[in-house]
C-alpha positions in Angstrom: 0.3 -0.2 -0.1 3.6 2.2 0.1 2.9 2.0 -4.0 -0.3 4.4 -4.6 1.2 7.4 -2.0 5.0 6.7 -3.6 3.5 7.1 -7.1 1.8 10.4 -6.1 5.2 11.8 -4.7 6.9 11.1 -7.5 8.5 8.6 -5.7 11.0 5.2 -6.9 9.6 1.9 -5.0 12.1 -1.1 -5.2 11.0 -3.9 -3.3 12.6 -6.9 -2.0 9.9 -9.6 -2.3 10.5 -13.2 -1.0 8.5 -15.3 -4.2 8.0 -13.8 -7.7 4.2 -13.9 -6.9 4.5 -11.3 -4.1 1.1 -8.9 -4.1 4.3 -6.2 -3.8 5.8 -6.7 -6.9 2.7 -4.3 -9.1 3.0 -1.4 -7.1 6.2 -1.1 -6.6 9.1 0.3 -10.0 10.8 -2.1 -9.7 11.6 -5.9 -7.2 14.2 -8.1 -6.8 12.5 -11.5 -5.2 15.7 -13.3 -2.6 15.5 -13.9 1.4 15.8 -10.9 3.8 17.7 -13.7 5.9 20.8 -13.3 3.6 22.8 -10.5 4.0 24.5 -11.1 0.5 21.7 -10.4 -1.1 20.2 -7.2 1.3 23.8 -5.5 0.6 23.4 -6.3 -3.8 19.3 -5.1 -3.4 20.9 -2.1 -1.3 23.0 -1.0 -4.0 21.9 2.1 -5.6 18.4 2.9 -3.1 18.6 6.2 -1.2 17.0 4.0 1.6 16.0 1.2 3.0 12.6 0.7 5.4 10.3 -2.2 5.7 7.2 -3.5 6.1 7.5 -5.8 8.5 10.2 -6.2 11.7 11.6 -9.4 10.5 14.5 -8.3 8.8 17.9 -9.9 10.8 19.1 -6.8 13.1 22.9 -7.6 12.9 22.1 -7.8 9.3 20.9 -3.8 9.6 24.1 -3.1 11.1 25.9 -4.8 8.4 24.3 -2.5 5.8 25.2 0.9 8.2 28.6 -0.6 8.3 28.6 -0.8 4.5 27.2 2.7 3.7 23.7 1.9 3.2 20.8 5.0 4.5 18.2 1.9 7.2 15.1 4.0 8.4 14.3 3.6 11.2 17.3 1.8 12.5 18.3 -0.8 14.0 19.3 0.5 18.0 15.4 1.1 17.5 14.1 -1.3 15.4 15.1 -3.9 18.0 12.2 -2.7 20.3 9.5 -3.9 17.6 11.5 -6.9 17.5 12.4 -8.6 21.0 9.2 -8.0 24.0 11.7 -7.7 26.3 13.9 -5.0 25.2 10.6 -3.0 24.8 9.9 -3.2 28.4 12.7 -2.5 30.0 12.5 0.1 27.6 9.1 1.5 28.6 10.3 1.5 32.0 13.2 2.9 31.5 11.3 5.8 30.3 8.6 6.0 32.6 5.7 5.1 30.5 3.5 3.4 32.6 3.7 -0.8 31.6 2.3 -3.9 33.2 3.8 -5.8 35.7 5.9 -8.2 34.1 9.3 -10.0 34.7 11.2 -12.3 31.8 11.4 -15.8 33.4 13.2 -18.9 32.2 11.4 -21.1 33.7 7.7 -22.5 35.1 9.4 -22.0 38.3 9.8 -18.5 37.8 6.4 -18.0 36.4 4.5 -19.5 38.9 7.2 -17.0 41.4 5.6 -14.5 39.1 2.6 -14.9 39.7 2.7 -15.6 43.5 -0.6 -16.6 43.6 -1.7 -14.3 40.8 -3.8 -16.5 37.5 -4.0 -16.0 34.8 -1.0 -15.5 33.4 -0.2 -14.0 29.9 3.3 -16.0 28.6 5.2 -14.3 24.9 7.6 -15.3 23.0 9.7 -12.5 23.0 10.1 -12.3 18.7 8.0 -12.9 16.3 4.1 -13.2 17.7 1.7 -11.1 16.0 -2.1 -11.0 15.6 -2.5 -13.1 18.7 0.6 -15.8 17.8 3.2 -16.3 21.0 1.2 -15.9 23.3 -0.7 -18.1 25.9 -3.0 -17.2 28.7 -2.0 -20.2 31.6 -5.1 -20.1 33.8 -3.3 -21.5 36.8 -0.6 -22.6 38.9 -1.1 -26.7 37.3 -1.5 -25.5 34.0 2.2 -23.6 34.4 3.9 -26.8 35.3 1.8 -29.8 33.0 0.3 -27.7 29.7 1.3 -25.8 27.1 3.4 -23.4 29.2 6.0 -26.0 30.3 6.2 -27.0 26.4 7.1 -23.6 25.5 9.7 -23.4 28.2 11.2 -26.8 27.1 10.7 -25.9 23.4 10.7 -22.2 22.5 14.3 -21.6 22.4 14.8 -18.9 23.7 16.6 -18.3 27.1 13.8 -16.1 28.9 10.3 -15.7 27.8 8.4 -12.3 28.6 5.5 -12.8 31.8 2.4 -10.6 32.3 -0.6 -9.7 34.1 -4.0 -9.9 32.6 -4.3 -6.7 32.8 -8.6 -6.1 33.0 -9.1 -3.5 29.6 -11.7 -2.1 28.7 -10.6 -2.3 24.9 -7.7 -1.6 22.4 -6.3 1.4 21.7 -3.8 2.8 19.6 -1.1 5.8 19.1 0.1 6.0 15.7 2.8 8.7 15.2 5.4 9.9 12.7 9.0 10.9 13.1 11.9 11.8 11.1 15.7 11.5 11.3 15.9 15.0 11.7 13.5 15.1 14.9 10.1 16.0 13.7 7.2 14.6 15.4 3.4 13.9 14.5 1.0 11.8 15.6 -2.4 11.2 15.1 -5.2 11.0 16.6 -5.8 8.0 19.9 -7.9 5.4 17.7 -9.9 2.2 19.7 -8.8 -1.6 17.9 -11.7 -3.8 17.7 -10.2 -7.6 17.9 -11.3 -10.9 17.5 -9.8 -13.7 17.9 -6.4 -11.7 18.7 -6.3 -10.5 15.0 -7.5 -6.7 14.6 -11.0 -6.6 13.2 -12.1 -2.5 13.3 -11.1 0.5 14.4 -12.6 3.3 15.2 -10.9 6.9 14.7 -10.9 9.1 17.0 -11.5 6.7 19.8 -14.7 7.8 20.5 -16.1 8.5 24.5 -12.0 8.6 25.4 -11.0 10.8 28.2 -8.7 13.8 26.9 -6.2 13.0 29.6 -6.2 9.4 28.6 -6.0 10.6 24.8 -3.1 13.7 25.7 -0.6 11.0 27.6 -1.1 8.6 25.1 -0.3 11.2 22.2 2.6 12.4 24.0 4.0 8.4 25.2 4.0 8.3 22.0 6.0 10.9 20.9 8.2 9.9 23.5 8.8 7.2 22.6 9.9 7.6 18.9 11.8 11.0 19.7 13.7 8.9 23.0 14.6 5.5 21.5 15.5 7.0 17.9 12.2 6.4 15.4 11.8 7.0 12.0 9.3 6.1 9.9 5.4 5.6 11.5 5.4 3.6 14.8 2.1 2.4 16.1 2.0 2.4 20.2 -1.0 -0.3 21.4 -2.2 0.4 24.6 -5.0 -1.0 27.1 -7.3 1.1 28.1 -7.8 0.7 31.6 -10.7 2.1 33.7 -8.5 3.9 36.9 -4.8 3.4 35.2 -5.5 5.5 32.6 -4.3 3.1 30.0 -1.1 0.4 29.8 1.4 0.0 26.5 0.3 -3.2 24.8 3.3 -3.3 21.8 5.4 -1.2 19.1 5.0 -1.8 15.4 7.5 0.0 14.2 6.1 0.3 10.3 2.7 1.4 9.1 0.2 -0.8 11.1 -3.4 -1.7 10.1 -4.3 0.5 13.3 -3.9 2.9 11.3 -5.3 2.2 8.0 -8.0 4.3 8.3 -6.1 7.0 8.2 -5.5 6.9 4.1 -9.1 8.3 3.3 -10.1 9.1 6.9 -6.7 11.4 7.7 -5.0 14.6 5.7 -2.1 12.7 4.7 -2.2 8.7 5.4 0.3 6.9 7.0 1.9 5.2 4.1 2.5 9.0 2.8 3.9 9.6 6.1 5.5 6.8 6.6 7.8 8.0 2.9 8.2 11.4 4.3 9.5 10.5 7.5 12.3 7.9 6.3 13.2 10.2 3.7 13.5 13.7 6.3 11.5 15.4 4.2 8.9 17.7 5.9 5.3 16.2 7.4 2.2 16.4 6.6 -0.8 17.4 9.1 -2.4 14.6 10.4 -5.8 16.5 11.5 -9.6 14.7 10.4 -11.1 15.0 7.3 -14.3 14.2 8.8 -15.7 13.6 11.9 -15.1 10.0 12.5 -14.1 7.2 10.0 -14.3 3.1 10.5 -12.0 0.8 9.1 -12.2 -3.5 8.5 -10.3 -5.2 7.6 -11.8 -7.8 5.1 -11.0 -11.8 6.2 -11.0 -14.2 3.1 -13.2 -16.6 3.1 -15.0 -19.3 1.0 -14.9 -16.9 -2.3 -11.6 -16.9 -4.2 -12.7 -14.4 -6.2 -13.2 -11.0 -4.5 -13.5 -8.6 -7.5 -17.4 -10.5 -7.7 -18.2 -8.4 -5.0 -17.6 -5.1 -6.6 -20.2 -4.6 -7.9 -22.5 -4.9 -4.9 -20.3 -3.5 -3.0 -20.6 -0.3 -5.3 -23.8 -0.1 -5.9 -24.7 -0.3 -1.8 -22.3 1.2 -0.2 -21.4 4.1 -2.7 -20.0 6.0 0.4 -16.9 3.0 1.4 -13.1 3.0 0.2 -12.4 -0.1 -1.1 -8.4 -0.6 -0.7 -7.6 -4.9 -1.4 -4.2 -6.4 -1.2 -3.4 -8.4 -4.1 -3.4 -11.3 -1.8 -4.3 -15.0 -2.5 -7.5 -15.5 -1.1 -7.4 -17.9 2.0 -10.2 -18.3 5.2 -8.8 -15.7 8.0 -6.4 -14.4 6.0 -6.4 -9.8 6.2 -6.5 -9.7 2.0 -8.4 -5.9 2.3 -9.9 -3.4 3.9 -12.9 -0.4 3.7 -12.1 3.0 5.3 -15.9 4.4 5.7 -16.3 8.5 7.1 -18.6 10.8 8.3 -17.6 14.0 6.7 -19.4 17.5 8.4 -21.7 17.6 5.6 -23.3 13.8 6.0 -26.4 14.7 7.4 -27.1 10.7 6.8 -24.6 10.2 9.9 -25.5 11.3 13.7 -29.0 13.0 14.3 -29.3 16.3 15.3 -32.2 15.3 17.3 -32.7 17.6 21.0 -32.2 15.4 24.0 -34.2 14.0 26.7 -35.3 16.9 29.0 -34.1 14.2 31.5 -30.5 13.8 29.5 -27.3 14.2 31.5 -24.7 17.1 30.6 -23.0 15.4 28.0 -24.8 13.0 26.8 -26.0 13.9 23.2 -23.0 14.6 22.4 -22.3 10.6 23.6 -24.8 9.7 21.6 -24.3 11.5 18.6 -21.1 10.2 18.5 -22.5 6.3 19.4 -25.2 6.8 16.7 -21.9 8.3 14.0 -20.3 5.2 14.8 -23.3 2.8 14.8 -24.2 3.6 11.2 -20.4 3.5 10.1 -19.5 0.5 11.5 -22.5 -1.0 9.4 -21.9 0.7 6.2 -18.1 -0.9 6.0 -18.9 -4.3 7.9 -22.0 -4.8 4.9 -19.1 -3.9 2.4 -16.7 -6.1 3.7 -18.9 -8.6 3.5 -20.2 -8.4 0.8 -16.0 -8.7 -1.0 -15.4 -11.2 1.2 -19.0 -13.5 0.2 -19.1 -12.0 -3.6 -22.8 -11.9 -3.5 -24.2 -10.1 -5.9 -28.0 -8.7 -4.1 -28.2 -4.8 -4.7 -29.2 -3.4 -2.0 -28.8 0.0 -0.4 -27.1 0.3 3.2 -27.2 2.6 5.9 
């Protein structure tokens, strides 16, 4: 998805693709097929480019250091990227900066895990590297399960010196604070959003996060800016957060790349995250991150039994004409993220958000909350309908919302 932004800016995008049928190849001006884990391949690919950046965090850190030594510009730099690669390194950094962490510990044995729990279960156990979309995360419900269940196998078979143990945070929802930073130090952040997860996978994003305490929002944006600055981040970074009553927020994870929780910005913000990432890694002035409307909903399109997503286009475009469809060109398989849909309530969209007066017994601010709730309900219904039509390839066309 960085391809269209690069084209609009006149930036030549060159892609190192893992396979000849990679969905990134059609979006790039040129490409090389090779293994990002092979240093010789990386050095050859880097010849003649102005800067190397990433759409995932899995490139070996030692290879990135070797690229820097060879004079290649790498953004974000490996000293920053390691905080998105290794959750234990990230936890230590968050703690050092005085930002809100859940209770945590690096544990190397079942005995360490039981000691950390101190009788309070469940505990969340994570692999320090490689986990995403719910992978590499295990909820351990009891001491018995820790000693005799999957957790014990993780310690024996994971191959890591330590695993990460965390308290089971009593959060009410997940938030994301998206920020961008240039090598020169300019920082801009987008409004904090709500990320709705289903089975450990991001399903929807509501921008801005509805009914978020203004103090929590300011603190979350400030934390994202602090992390970006103090860790030396360049490009876009998503700071995933837990919204916890009575505690404000806690830092969950970091992603140093354009992120699923920022896809809404492609149609809902003045500057989308992909254009901003390019600006940032090229050390260009950053764009405005203000909202283009009152609210935006992003809904992921997950693969189903229908392999031809385009067969749903006629119905989507006639039934939900305000929906912005973004497909990734990936092969379809059940549960795989193959695209997303954005719906935005513009400031002149009279169909979204009722202006009806509040009742005589309404609490102060209740009218605003009701209107915000109605706005998101309509946008979510539209986005869900469009995503379902794409997934199912239905042909019936009837208006939605």
